[in-house]
N, CA and C atoms as a LAMMPS dump frame, in Angstrom:
ITEM: TIMESTEP
0
ITEM: NUMBER OF ATOMS
381
ITEM: BOX BOUNDS ff ff ff
-5.0000000000000000e+02 5.0000000000000000e+02
-5.0000000000000000e+02 5.0000000000000000e+02
-5.0000000000000000e+02 5.0000000000000000e+02
ITEM: ATOMS id mol type element x y z
1 1 1 N -451.203 -454.308 123.701
2 1 2 C -450.635 -453.508 124.302
3 1 3 C -450.308 -454.016 125.678
4 2 1 N -451.814 -453.902 126.652
5 2 2 C -451.867 -454.42 128.214
6 2 3 C -450.507 -455.554 128.027
7 3 1 N -450.346 -456.401 127.331
8 3 2 C -449.899 -457.691 127.861
9 3 3 C -447.813 -456.723 127.865
10 4 1 N -447.753 -456.359 126.939
11 4 2 C -446.379 -455.733 126.706
12 4 3 C -445.976 -454.825 127.957
13 5 1 N -446.933 -454.124 128.632
14 5 2 C -446.757 -453.408 129.471
15 5 3 C -446.79 -454.549 130.891
16 6 1 N -447.499 -455.194 131.021
17 6 2 C -447.624 -456.481 131.903
18 6 3 C -446.099 -456.744 132.135
19 7 1 N -445.721 -457.393 131.068
20 7 2 C -444.512 -457.986 131.18
21 7 3 C -443.331 -457.046 131.281
22 8 1 N -443.568 -455.855 130.861
23 8 2 C -442.404 -454.481 131.322
24 8 3 C -442.671 -454.14 132.783
25 9 1 N -443.833 -454.171 133.402
26 9 2 C -443.753 -453.926 134.675
27 9 3 C -442.985 -455.34 135.579
28 10 1 N -443.464 -456.777 135.16
29 10 2 C -442.971 -457.637 136.005
30 10 3 C -441.523 -457.722 135.661
31 11 1 N -440.844 -457.294 134.796
32 11 2 C -439.587 -457.348 134.45
33 11 3 C -439.014 -456.266 135.169
34 12 1 N -439.404 -454.949 135.337
35 12 2 C -438.992 -453.635 136.295
36 12 3 C -438.851 -454.188 137.466
37 13 1 N -439.959 -454.831 138.209
38 13 2 C -439.971 -455.47 139.574
39 13 3 C -438.961 -456.681 139.719
40 14 1 N -438.627 -457.569 139.198
41 14 2 C -437.651 -458.531 139.213
42 14 3 C -436.342 -457.627 139.057
43 15 1 N -436.138 -456.542 138.362
44 15 2 C -434.811 -455.755 138.222
45 15 3 C -434.459 -455.342 139.614
46 16 1 N -435.451 -454.777 140.086
47 16 2 C -435.573 -454.029 141.551
48 16 3 C -435.146 -454.815 142.481
49 17 1 N -435.847 -455.937 142.975
50 17 2 C -435.559 -457.189 143.818
51 17 3 C -434.216 -457.614 143.487
52 18 1 N -433.79 -457.592 142.307
53 18 2 C -432.157 -457.985 142.226
54 18 3 C -431.032 -457.172 142.609
55 19 1 N -431.377 -455.84 142.241
56 19 2 C -430.731 -455.121 142.716
57 19 3 C -430.988 -454.848 144.361
58 20 1 N -432.204 -454.926 144.798
59 20 2 C -432.102 -455.005 146.214
60 20 3 C -431.311 -455.986 146.895
61 21 1 N -431.263 -457.371 146.325
62 21 2 C -430.575 -458.173 146.655
63 21 3 C -429.254 -458.311 146.462
64 22 1 N -428.621 -458.008 145.662
65 22 2 C -427.259 -457.214 145.798
66 22 3 C -426.729 -456.192 146.269
67 23 1 N -427.526 -455.457 146.802
68 23 2 C -427.445 -454.34 147.676
69 23 3 C -427.231 -454.746 149.064
70 24 1 N -428.22 -456.07 149.691
71 24 2 C -428.187 -456.483 150.757
72 24 3 C -426.647 -457.079 151.068
73 25 1 N -426.856 -458.073 149.569
74 25 2 C -425.458 -458.68 149.65
75 25 3 C -423.956 -457.775 150.195
76 26 1 N -423.72 -456.709 149.043
77 26 2 C -422.79 -455.823 149.079
78 26 3 C -422.573 -455.381 150.86
79 27 1 N -423.781 -455.223 151.455
80 27 2 C -423.517 -454.677 152.74
81 27 3 C -422.971 -455.828 153.963
82 28 1 N -423.802 -456.995 153.912
83 28 2 C -423.482 -457.964 154.638
84 28 3 C -421.936 -458.173 154.081
85 29 1 N -421.55 -458.66 153.283
86 29 2 C -419.932 -458.899 152.676
87 29 3 C -419.264 -457.821 154.032
88 30 1 N -419.497 -456.556 153.746
89 30 2 C -418.717 -455.861 154.303
90 30 3 C -419.013 -455.836 155.988
91 31 1 N -419.491 -456.304 156.304
92 31 2 C -419.769 -456.209 157.902
93 31 3 C -419.167 -457.615 157.954
94 32 1 N -419.219 -458.741 157.382
95 32 2 C -418.853 -460.126 157.212
96 32 3 C -416.883 -459.589 157.622
97 33 1 N -416.689 -458.299 156.797
98 33 2 C -415.16 -458.874 157.22
99 33 3 C -414.673 -457.366 158.159
100 34 1 N -415.956 -456.482 158.893
101 34 2 C -415.57 -456.088 159.659
102 34 3 C -415.657 -457.43 161.011
103 35 1 N -416.574 -458.086 161.496
104 35 2 C -416.702 -458.971 161.934
105 35 3 C -415.689 -459.89 161.997
106 36 1 N -415.031 -460.479 161.165
107 36 2 C -413.807 -460.887 160.73
108 36 3 C -412.578 -460.662 161.642
109 37 1 N -412.02 -459.225 161.179
110 37 2 C -411.464 -458.804 161.584
111 37 3 C -411.466 -458.141 163.28
112 38 1 N -412.528 -458.052 163.807
113 38 2 C -413.079 -458.064 165.022
114 38 3 C -412.831 -459.148 166.144
115 39 1 N -412.917 -460.581 165.286
116 39 2 C -412.682 -461.641 165.852
117 39 3 C -411.118 -461.568 165.971
118 40 1 N -410.087 -461.324 165.173
119 40 2 C -409.045 -461.503 164.703
120 40 3 C -408.388 -460.283 166.288
121 41 1 N -408.839 -459.042 166.185
122 41 2 C -408.341 -458.481 167.367
123 41 3 C -408.459 -458.83 168.539
124 42 1 N -409.54 -459.464 168.905
125 42 2 C -410.007 -460.22 170.03
126 42 3 C -408.888 -461.005 170.668
127 43 1 N -408.905 -461.902 169.6
128 43 2 C -408.178 -462.908 170.209
129 43 3 C -406.585 -462.567 170.361
130 44 1 N -406.137 -461.544 169.422
131 44 2 C -404.471 -461.016 169.523
132 44 3 C -404.215 -460.293 171
133 45 1 N -405.17 -459.723 171.496
134 45 2 C -405.428 -458.85 172.838
135 45 3 C -405.745 -459.878 173.593
136 46 1 N -405.94 -460.82 173.61
137 46 2 C -406.384 -462.136 174.47
138 46 3 C -405.084 -462.715 174.542
139 47 1 N -404.479 -462.692 173.887
140 47 2 C -402.909 -463.575 173.685
141 47 3 C -402.194 -462.704 174.27
142 48 1 N -402.179 -461.563 173.885
143 48 2 C -401.705 -460.36 174.594
144 48 3 C -401.458 -460.626 175.859
145 49 1 N -402.465 -460.792 176.355
146 49 2 C -402.772 -460.298 177.816
147 49 3 C -402.647 -461.899 178.824
148 50 1 N -402.488 -462.773 177.532
149 50 2 C -402.294 -464.45 178.395
150 50 3 C -400.617 -464.444 178.343
151 51 1 N -399.935 -463.689 177.819
152 51 2 C -398.662 -463.926 177.549
153 51 3 C -397.635 -462.565 178.216
154 52 1 N -398.414 -461.757 178.993
155 52 2 C -397.611 -460.806 179.459
156 52 3 C -396.788 -461.242 180.553
157 53 1 N -396.135 -461.825 180.968
158 53 2 C -395.536 -462.58 182.123
159 53 3 C -394.382 -463.492 180.687
160 54 1 N -394.285 -463.912 179.506
161 54 2 C -393.334 -464.444 179.23
162 54 3 C -392.65 -463.65 178.438
163 55 1 N -391.101 -463.937 177.707
164 55 2 C -390.05 -463.548 177.413
165 55 3 C -390.692 -462.951 175.899
166 56 1 N -391.954 -463.325 175.357
167 56 2 C -392.382 -462.384 174.08
168 56 3 C -393.428 -461.601 174.212
169 57 1 N -393.653 -461.251 175.227
170 57 2 C -394.974 -460.52 175.56
171 57 3 C -394.852 -459.251 174.675
172 58 1 N -393.627 -458.661 174.544
173 58 2 C -393.6 -457.291 173.501
174 58 3 C -393.882 -457.36 172.165
175 59 1 N -393.978 -458.723 172.165
176 59 2 C -394.178 -459.13 170.493
177 59 3 C -395.628 -459.731 170.589
178 60 1 N -396.205 -459.836 171.413
179 60 2 C -397.621 -460.009 171.415
180 60 3 C -398.289 -458.917 171.877
181 61 1 N -397.57 -457.857 172.451
182 61 2 C -398.465 -456.711 172.29
183 61 3 C -398.741 -456.041 171.38
184 62 1 N -397.203 -455.947 170.614
185 62 2 C -397.324 -455.174 169.309
186 62 3 C -398.208 -455.944 168.445
187 63 1 N -398.422 -457.184 168.241
188 63 2 C -399.291 -457.657 167.258
189 63 3 C -400.779 -457.368 167.641
190 64 1 N -400.995 -457.417 169.198
191 64 2 C -402.177 -456.654 169.716
192 64 3 C -402.565 -455.209 168.946
193 65 1 N -401.477 -454.389 168.952
194 65 2 C -401.858 -453.003 168.521
195 65 3 C -401.959 -452.562 167.56
196 66 1 N -400.669 -453.379 166.233
197 66 2 C -401.11 -453.59 165.296
198 66 3 C -402.599 -453.918 164.863
199 67 1 N -402.992 -454.777 165.055
200 67 2 C -404.373 -455.766 165.074
201 67 3 C -405.286 -454.556 165.111
202 68 1 N -405.464 -454.244 166.229
203 68 2 C -406.261 -452.854 166.776
204 68 3 C -405.916 -451.86 165.244
205 69 1 N -405.088 -451.39 165.166
206 69 2 C -405.102 -450.592 163.858
207 69 3 C -405.679 -450.882 162.83
208 70 1 N -405.575 -452.389 162.745
209 70 2 C -406.417 -452.966 161.255
210 70 3 C -407.272 -452.976 161.663
211 71 1 N -408.356 -453.118 162.586
212 71 2 C -409.662 -453.189 162.733
213 71 3 C -410.182 -451.77 162.35
214 72 1 N -409.296 -450.62 162.769
215 72 2 C -410.048 -449.249 162.735
216 72 3 C -410.021 -449.044 160.625
217 73 1 N -408.918 -449.042 160.556
218 73 2 C -408.856 -448.936 159.001
219 73 3 C -409.829 -449.533 158.401
220 74 1 N -410.031 -451.344 158.716
221 74 2 C -411.063 -452.105 158.284
222 74 3 C -412.599 -451.383 158.373
223 75 1 N -412.68 -451.197 159.468
224 75 2 C -414.119 -450.115 159.425
225 75 3 C -414.45 -449.132 159.416
226 76 1 N -413.118 -448.301 158.844
227 76 2 C -413.169 -446.983 157.805
228 76 3 C -413.956 -447.482 156.673
229 77 1 N -413.08 -448.422 156.086
230 77 2 C -412.99 -448.887 154.675
231 77 3 C -414.437 -450.017 154.442
232 78 1 N -414.84 -450.581 155.306
233 78 2 C -416.201 -451.105 154.722
234 78 3 C -417.292 -450.999 155.771
235 79 1 N -417.336 -450.325 156.905
236 79 2 C -418.224 -450.089 157.378
237 79 3 C -419.004 -448.891 157.007
238 80 1 N -420.883 -449.029 157.33
239 80 2 C -421.41 -448.334 156.865
240 80 3 C -422.579 -447.838 157.944
241 81 1 N -422.904 -446.818 157.864
242 81 2 C -424.404 -446.348 158.484
243 81 3 C -423.552 -446.033 160.034
244 82 1 N -424.716 -445.708 160.699
245 82 2 C -424.472 -445.251 162.139
246 82 3 C -423.697 -446.565 162.973
247 83 1 N -423.578 -447.637 162.478
248 83 2 C -422.835 -448.78 163.43
249 83 3 C -421.625 -448.132 163.342
250 84 1 N -421.192 -448.146 161.764
251 84 2 C -419.626 -447.751 161.394
252 84 3 C -419.217 -446.283 162.269
253 85 1 N -419.853 -445.399 162.54
254 85 2 C -419.592 -444.363 163.144
255 85 3 C -419.847 -444.7 164.793
256 86 1 N -420.434 -446.136 165.07
257 86 2 C -420.116 -446.149 166.616
258 86 3 C -418.895 -446.728 166.891
259 87 1 N -418.558 -447.728 165.933
260 87 2 C -417.271 -448.512 165.661
261 87 3 C -416.09 -447.584 165.692
262 88 1 N -415.966 -446.579 164.748
263 88 2 C -414.889 -445.628 164.645
264 88 3 C -414.931 -444.667 166.248
265 89 1 N -415.972 -444.256 166.577
266 89 2 C -415.928 -443.342 167.948
267 89 3 C -415.378 -443.895 169.144
268 90 1 N -415.672 -445.434 169.088
269 90 2 C -415.382 -446.133 170.823
270 90 3 C -413.271 -446.406 170.597
271 91 1 N -413.151 -446.777 169.021
272 91 2 C -411.841 -447.53 169.094
273 91 3 C -410.908 -446.056 169.196
274 92 1 N -411.821 -444.985 168.157
275 92 2 C -411.024 -443.729 168.077
276 92 3 C -410.541 -443.284 169.706
277 93 1 N -411.593 -442.863 170.369
278 93 2 C -411.685 -442.711 171.669
279 93 3 C -410.309 -443.493 172.644
280 94 1 N -410.745 -444.863 172.104
281 94 2 C -409.823 -445.584 173.115
282 94 3 C -408.266 -445.405 172.93
283 95 1 N -407.911 -445.637 171.077
284 95 2 C -407.051 -444.877 171.443
285 95 3 C -406.082 -443.603 171.322
286 96 1 N -406.891 -442.393 171.801
287 96 2 C -406.717 -441.256 172.242
288 96 3 C -406.143 -441.26 173.688
289 97 1 N -407.124 -442.396 174.145
290 97 2 C -406.906 -442.413 175.72
291 97 3 C -405.719 -443.236 175.906
292 98 1 N -405.486 -443.733 175.254
293 98 2 C -403.827 -444.52 175.097
294 98 3 C -404.561 -445.275 176.379
295 99 1 N -405.215 -445.992 176.317
296 99 2 C -405.939 -447.225 177.682
297 99 3 C -405.616 -448.469 177.43
298 100 1 N -405.329 -449.254 178.293
299 100 2 C -404.937 -450.984 177.843
300 100 3 C -406.069 -451.514 176.874
301 101 1 N -405.108 -452.301 176.196
302 101 2 C -405.92 -453.243 175.439
303 101 3 C -407.132 -454.036 175.94
304 102 1 N -406.741 -454.267 177.022
305 102 2 C -407.8 -455.364 177.727
306 102 3 C -408.933 -454.662 177.962
307 103 1 N -408.886 -453.44 177.904
308 103 2 C -410.115 -452.526 178.248
309 103 3 C -411.08 -452.356 177.164
310 104 1 N -410.215 -452.73 175.505
311 104 2 C -411.082 -452.408 174.441
312 104 3 C -412.116 -454.102 174.373
313 105 1 N -411.68 -455.209 175.101
314 105 2 C -412.424 -456.363 174.92
315 105 3 C -414.528 -456.003 175.331
316 106 1 N -414.547 -455.729 176.111
317 106 2 C -415.957 -455.591 176.081
318 106 3 C -416.309 -454.125 175.275
319 107 1 N -415.64 -453.557 175.124
320 107 2 C -416.572 -452.769 173.797
321 107 3 C -416.744 -453.459 172.616
322 108 1 N -415.219 -454.414 172.113
323 108 2 C -415.493 -455.017 170.966
324 108 3 C -416.835 -455.987 170.983
325 109 1 N -416.949 -456.455 172.225
326 109 2 C -417.925 -457.17 172.388
327 109 3 C -419.329 -456.724 172.017
328 110 1 N -419.643 -455.506 173.055
329 110 2 C -420.637 -455.165 172.79
330 110 3 C -421.155 -454.941 171.163
331 111 1 N -420.276 -453.68 170.647
332 111 2 C -420.014 -453.871 169.281
333 111 3 C -420.421 -454.885 168.09
334 112 1 N -419.882 -456.105 168.077
335 112 2 C -419.806 -457.114 167.785
336 112 3 C -421.111 -457.541 167.848
337 113 1 N -421.871 -457.564 168.837
338 113 2 C -422.846 -457.811 169.013
339 113 3 C -424.287 -457.13 168.446
340 114 1 N -424.134 -455.964 168.239
341 114 2 C -425.101 -454.783 167.324
342 114 3 C -424.685 -455.304 166.015
343 115 1 N -423.214 -455.514 165.429
344 115 2 C -423.019 -456.036 164.145
345 115 3 C -423.821 -457.294 163.671
346 116 1 N -423.844 -458.621 164.709
347 116 2 C -424.341 -459.293 164.157
348 116 3 C -425.803 -459.342 164.369
349 117 1 N -426.382 -458.374 165.298
350 117 2 C -427.99 -458.039 164.69
351 117 3 C -428.475 -457.57 163.695
352 118 1 N -427.628 -456.539 163.144
353 118 2 C -427.914 -455.851 161.801
354 118 3 C -427.251 -456.543 161.008
355 119 1 N -426.569 -457.376 161.097
356 119 2 C -425.899 -458.562 159.669
357 119 3 C -427.626 -459.305 159.817
358 120 1 N -428.291 -460.302 160.116
359 120 2 C -429.294 -460.657 160.27
360 120 3 C -430.343 -459.906 159.549
361 121 1 N -430.36 -458.943 160.16
362 121 2 C -431.623 -458.105 159.443
363 121 3 C -431.367 -457.421 157.9
364 122 1 N -430.295 -457.84 157.593
365 122 2 C -429.877 -457.113 156.331
366 122 3 C -429.849 -458.144 155.095
367 123 1 N -431.185 -458.742 155.187
368 123 2 C -431.734 -460.073 154.325
369 123 3 C -432.669 -459.401 153.2
370 124 1 N -432.515 -459.854 152.432
371 124 2 C -434.028 -459.793 151.229
372 124 3 C -434.793 -460.033 152.148
373 125 1 N -435.976 -459.186 152.31
374 125 2 C -437.499 -460.308 152.365
375 125 3 C -438.248 -460.131 151.366
376 126 1 N -438.619 -461.144 151.35
377 126 2 C -439.393 -461.976 149.941
378 126 3 C -441.245 -461.483 150.343
379 127 1 N -442.035 -460.561 149.654
380 127 2 C -443.104 -460.399 149.874
381 127 3 C -444.096 -461.442 149.618
């Protein structure tokens, strides 16, 4: 009987570790999507700023605005926890103020650094 109980406990422990590992993977995958779209948005805003005086400036500005909207949607879809709320609040405030897109770059940089830090922490720690 003790052998069966021991095997059951070990099996339960491994099932718990697997579940925790899968949860960590899901969180990391979701934030990887957010970080990818943050990079795309940052690039789009920088291109729009660089092309301000060119003939296709309006096209680049529209692409940057669309990228910010996509970032906001991605955060609402994939983000989790207090960092999601911080991302959402900062971008929502920026959109409400109708500030220039270039003003969003430092905000995205700070938030992405926080996401990277948390991204590194969301790993399964083996005891």
